[in-house]
NUBA-912372 format. One record per residue (C-alpha): chain; x, y, z. Coordinates in steps of 0.001 Angstrom, whole numbers, padded with zeros to 6 digits, always signed. Layout:
N
pt cadena A	x X	y Y	z Z
...
! end
This chain:
235
pt cadena A	x +010372	y +006724	z +007125
pt cadena A	x +012792	y +005310	z +004541
pt cadena A	x +015136	y +008223	z +005020
pt cadena A	x +014832	y +008041	z +008771
pt cadena A	x +015950	y +004411	z +008696
pt cadena A	x +018845	y +005223	z +006497
pt cadena A	x +019834	y +008071	z +008780
pt cadena A	x +019584	y +005877	z +011971
pt cadena A	x +016977	y +008201	z +013332
pt cadena A	x +014378	y +005565	z +014114
pt cadena A	x +014455	y +002021	z +015449
pt cadena A	x +011164	y +000640	z +014187
pt cadena A	x +008160	y +001437	z +012086
pt cadena A	x +005272	y -000097	z +010171
pt cadena A	x +005823	y +000141	z +006453
pt cadena A	x +004234	y -000842	z +003187
pt cadena A	x +005922	y -003715	z +001291
pt cadena A	x +007542	y -001392	z -001136
pt cadena A	x +008658	y +001013	z +001650
pt cadena A	x +010332	y -001951	z +003379
pt cadena A	x +012019	y -003036	z +000119
pt cadena A	x +013280	y +000530	z -000487
pt cadena A	x +014596	y +000824	z +003078
pt cadena A	x +016307	y -002479	z +002813
pt cadena A	x +017953	y -001532	z -000379
pt cadena A	x +018885	y +001930	z +000789
pt cadena A	x +020455	y +000579	z +004029
pt cadena A	x +022179	y -002419	z +002433
pt cadena A	x +020035	y -004807	z +004376
pt cadena A	x +020282	y -003044	z +007749
pt cadena A	x +016519	y -003460	z +008465
pt cadena A	x +014324	y -006574	z +008839
pt cadena A	x +010623	y -007404	z +009068
pt cadena A	x +009161	y -008971	z +012231
pt cadena A	x +005391	y -009422	z +011668
pt cadena A	x +002635	y -008592	z +009134
pt cadena A	x -001035	y -007908	z +010090
pt cadena A	x -003617	y -010626	z +009306
pt cadena A	x -006860	y -009714	z +007605
pt cadena A	x -010251	y -010679	z +009145
pt cadena A	x -010303	y -013735	z +006950
pt cadena A	x -006888	y -014834	z +008110
pt cadena A	x -005004	y -013745	z +004932
pt cadena A	x -001855	y -011545	z +005025
pt cadena A	x -002471	y -009610	z +001805
pt cadena A	x -004477	y -006735	z +000302
pt cadena A	x -005005	y -005243	z -003225
pt cadena A	x -004437	y -002135	z -005156
pt cadena A	x -007634	y -000643	z -006765
pt cadena A	x -008181	y +001994	z -009273
pt cadena A	x -011276	y +004263	z -008773
pt cadena A	x -013012	y +006975	z -010716
pt cadena A	x -015835	y +009346	z -009866
pt cadena A	x -019256	y +007767	z -010308
pt cadena A	x -020279	y +010836	z -012412
pt cadena A	x -017305	y +010515	z -014761
pt cadena A	x -018911	y +007627	z -016744
pt cadena A	x -015560	y +005785	z -016603
pt cadena A	x -016394	y +002203	z -015608
pt cadena A	x -013493	y +000119	z -017153
pt cadena A	x -009697	y +000486	z -017518
pt cadena A	x -010096	y +000649	z -021267
pt cadena A	x -012123	y +003916	z -020880
pt cadena A	x -009098	y +005442	z -019042
pt cadena A	x -007293	y +005871	z -022425
pt cadena A	x -006444	y +009543	z -022616
pt cadena A	x -007528	y +010216	z -019127
pt cadena A	x -005415	y +011325	z -016124
pt cadena A	x -004192	y +009052	z -013197
pt cadena A	x -002954	y +010007	z -009754
pt cadena A	x -000532	y +007627	z -008090
pt cadena A	x -000474	y +007811	z -004307
pt cadena A	x +003281	y +008108	z -003569
pt cadena A	x +006406	y +006916	z -005310
pt cadena A	x +007265	y +004593	z -002342
pt cadena A	x +003737	y +003102	z -002144
pt cadena A	x +003313	y -000558	z -003009
pt cadena A	x -000388	y -000390	z -003856
pt cadena A	x -000467	y +003274	z -004898
pt cadena A	x +002272	y +003048	z -007440
pt cadena A	x +004659	y +000124	z -007701
pt cadena A	x +002211	y -002758	z -008207
pt cadena A	x -000348	y -001054	z -010317
pt cadena A	x +002401	y +000394	z -012578
pt cadena A	x +004018	y -003067	z -012863
pt cadena A	x +000821	y -004926	z -013466
pt cadena A	x -000553	y -002448	z -016050
pt cadena A	x +002777	y -002451	z -017938
pt cadena A	x +002874	y -006302	z -017861
pt cadena A	x -000743	y -006384	z -019283
pt cadena A	x +000450	y -004272	z -022290
pt cadena A	x -000483	y -000805	z -021112
pt cadena A	x +002068	y +001820	z -022157
pt cadena A	x +001833	y +004034	z -019009
pt cadena A	x +003195	y +007176	z -020739
pt cadena A	x +001171	y +006734	z -023911
pt cadena A	x -002084	y +005377	z -022537
pt cadena A	x -002839	y +008051	z -019906
pt cadena A	x -002912	y +011729	z -020812
pt cadena A	x -000976	y +012402	z -017657
pt cadena A	x +000025	y +010822	z -014426
pt cadena A	x +001253	y +012425	z -011159
pt cadena A	x +001857	y +011851	z -007469
pt cadena A	x -000906	y +013077	z -005052
pt cadena A	x +001220	y +012945	z -001910
pt cadena A	x -000619	y +010044	z -000285
pt cadena A	x -003489	y +007673	z -000489
pt cadena A	x -006067	y +009869	z +001028
pt cadena A	x -004859	y +012818	z -001045
pt cadena A	x -005153	y +010738	z -004269
pt cadena A	x -008797	y +009920	z -003598
pt cadena A	x -009582	y +013549	z -002681
pt cadena A	x -007928	y +014656	z -005964
pt cadena A	x -010276	y +012361	z -007876
pt cadena A	x -013366	y +013650	z -005950
pt cadena A	x -012263	y +017199	z -006631
pt cadena A	x -011864	y +016430	z -010407
pt cadena A	x -008112	y +017098	z -010338
pt cadena A	x -007581	y +013641	z -011802
pt cadena A	x -009926	y +011139	z -013528
pt cadena A	x -008708	y +008220	z -011443
pt cadena A	x -006322	y +007080	z -008726
pt cadena A	x -004788	y +003977	z -007240
pt cadena A	x -005108	y +003229	z -003611
pt cadena A	x -005362	y +000157	z -001309
pt cadena A	x -008159	y -001973	z +000125
pt cadena A	x -008399	y -005380	z +001823
pt cadena A	x -010540	y -006629	z -001116
pt cadena A	x -012889	y -008469	z +001279
pt cadena A	x -015989	y -007415	z +003174
pt cadena A	x -018593	y -004856	z +002226
pt cadena A	x -017354	y -002820	z -000746
pt cadena A	x -020187	y -000282	z -000091
pt cadena A	x -018290	y +000551	z +003158
pt cadena A	x -014796	y +000590	z +001533
pt cadena A	x -014174	y -003176	z +002227
pt cadena A	x -013082	y -004400	z +005613
pt cadena A	x -009777	y -002393	z +005755
pt cadena A	x -007729	y +000122	z +003868
pt cadena A	x -007729	y +003726	z +002726
pt cadena A	x -011203	y +003692	z +001284
pt cadena A	x -012608	y +002169	z +004554
pt cadena A	x -010758	y +004720	z +006590
pt cadena A	x -012114	y +007590	z +004506
pt cadena A	x -015680	y +006240	z +004716
pt cadena A	x -015417	y +005854	z +008466
pt cadena A	x -014190	y +009489	z +008751
pt cadena A	x -017091	y +010766	z +006687
pt cadena A	x -014737	y +011967	z +003919
pt cadena A	x -016182	y +009456	z +001309
pt cadena A	x -019211	y +007658	z +000084
pt cadena A	x -018422	y +004622	z -001957
pt cadena A	x -021452	y +005350	z -003969
pt cadena A	x -019565	y +008371	z -005348
pt cadena A	x -016894	y +006027	z -006874
pt cadena A	x -016512	y +003390	z -009501
pt cadena A	x -013985	y +000597	z -008919
pt cadena A	x -012556	y -000150	z -012311
pt cadena A	x -009475	y -002309	z -011729
pt cadena A	x -007936	y -004625	z -009026
pt cadena A	x -004497	y -005961	z -008661
pt cadena A	x -003437	y -009469	z -007616
pt cadena A	x -002971	y -009939	z -003844
pt cadena A	x -000037	y -007906	z -002318
pt cadena A	x +001772	y -008911	z +000886
pt cadena A	x +000694	y -006843	z +003831
pt cadena A	x +003303	y -004309	z +004867
pt cadena A	x +005488	y -005482	z +007729
pt cadena A	x +006575	y -004055	z +011084
pt cadena A	x +010250	y -003183	z +010471
pt cadena A	x +013162	y -002833	z +012858
pt cadena A	x +016867	y -001960	z +012535
pt cadena A	x +018677	y -005365	z +012263
pt cadena A	x +021403	y -004083	z +014635
pt cadena A	x +018947	y -004011	z +017573
pt cadena A	x +019500	y -006683	z +020242
pt cadena A	x +017956	y -010072	z +019398
pt cadena A	x +016123	y -010193	z +022791
pt cadena A	x +014494	y -006759	z +022085
pt cadena A	x +013338	y -007896	z +018654
pt cadena A	x +011904	y -011113	z +020163
pt cadena A	x +010020	y -009154	z +022871
pt cadena A	x +008706	y -006629	z +020337
pt cadena A	x +007492	y -009502	z +018114
pt cadena A	x +005787	y -011175	z +021069
pt cadena A	x +004185	y -007902	z +022078
pt cadena A	x +002524	y -007492	z +018703
pt cadena A	x +001453	y -011129	z +018490
pt cadena A	x -000374	y -010744	z +021847
pt cadena A	x -001720	y -007226	z +021160
pt cadena A	x -005209	y -008250	z +019936
pt cadena A	x -006058	y -009946	z +023246
pt cadena A	x -003811	y -007835	z +025640
pt cadena A	x -004864	y -004425	z +024250
pt cadena A	x -007821	y -004909	z +021771
pt cadena A	x -008669	y -001179	z +021609
pt cadena A	x -005139	y -000204	z +020673
pt cadena A	x -005022	y -003083	z +018184
pt cadena A	x -008296	y -001949	z +016525
pt cadena A	x -007079	y +001663	z +016281
pt cadena A	x -003684	y +000633	z +014766
pt cadena A	x -005208	y -001744	z +012221
pt cadena A	x -008182	y +000547	z +011119
pt cadena A	x -011003	y -001793	z +011928
pt cadena A	x -009105	y -004825	z +013100
pt cadena A	x -008269	y -008181	z +011664
pt cadena A	x -006953	y -011461	z +013190
pt cadena A	x -003686	y -010217	z +014676
pt cadena A	x -000207	y -010674	z +013329
pt cadena A	x +002066	y -013449	z +012121
pt cadena A	x +005782	y -013693	z +011889
pt cadena A	x +007419	y -012953	z +008560
pt cadena A	x +010863	y -013168	z +006950
pt cadena A	x +012614	y -011117	z +004371
pt cadena A	x +012150	y -013768	z +001697
pt cadena A	x +008413	y -012989	z +001566
pt cadena A	x +009299	y -009523	z +000095
pt cadena A	x +011864	y -010594	z -002465
pt cadena A	x +009419	y -010177	z -005423
pt cadena A	x +008817	y -006574	z -004286
pt cadena A	x +012514	y -006023	z -004025
pt cadena A	x +012904	y -007135	z -007629
pt cadena A	x +010161	y -004637	z -008683
pt cadena A	x +012105	y -001847	z -006871
pt cadena A	x +015334	y -002780	z -008696
pt cadena A	x +013457	y -002878	z -012044
pt cadena A	x +012014	y +000605	z -011304
pt cadena A	x +015449	y +001953	z -010396
pt cadena A	x +016982	y +000499	z -013592
pt cadena A	x +014250	y +002152	z -015683
pt cadena A	x +014737	y +005512	z -014087
pt cadena A	x +018528	y +005319	z -014760
pt cadena A	x +017783	y +004475	z -018378
pt cadena A	x +015454	y +007486	z -018797
pt cadena A	x +018019	y +009766	z -017226
! end
């Protein structure tokens, strides 16, 4: 999606916060956020979680020393950027603490890799509210439970991040202002005008959407800049 925005191949897309930050940086500010989804409690955030297999015996972050960790995707906020940053800021040397890390290719793939014993743990996303035994109210874990791919009783949840801003609906800034306003209003009305479509889009629903500005994602922008600077130093 980031590359498609950069190439001018798409006009709009829902993105994670990190994906939006990357697209904004890659296009020199040629994209903008319109709305973010609201959780069922009215909040506009979610969390990153680290999970292990129940039969691994790993029930804490400290026990992950010398173990393997799967990130979801290099452009994922909850599956890479935030957990990497928070772990590093808490004193964890990513390269020295874990035996190895790697990218699974997505959130669902990361959890599957843990279940299939390819990695000891992975990072993915969840709302952080609701019934944990059902994968919380929203997120990758809840989606996998609802599809019959996962039983939460097979996992240990060993780490949670601070709240992360929900990913926005993003459009190219060059689109006409009238279209952007109509598109925004369509989404604001979607839960009542088309409730089934809204529920399918939001994987279980929530309380609709709220308008958002670029400033909300500036902290994520800074993390992207720091990651880019670190990659340049390593190279």
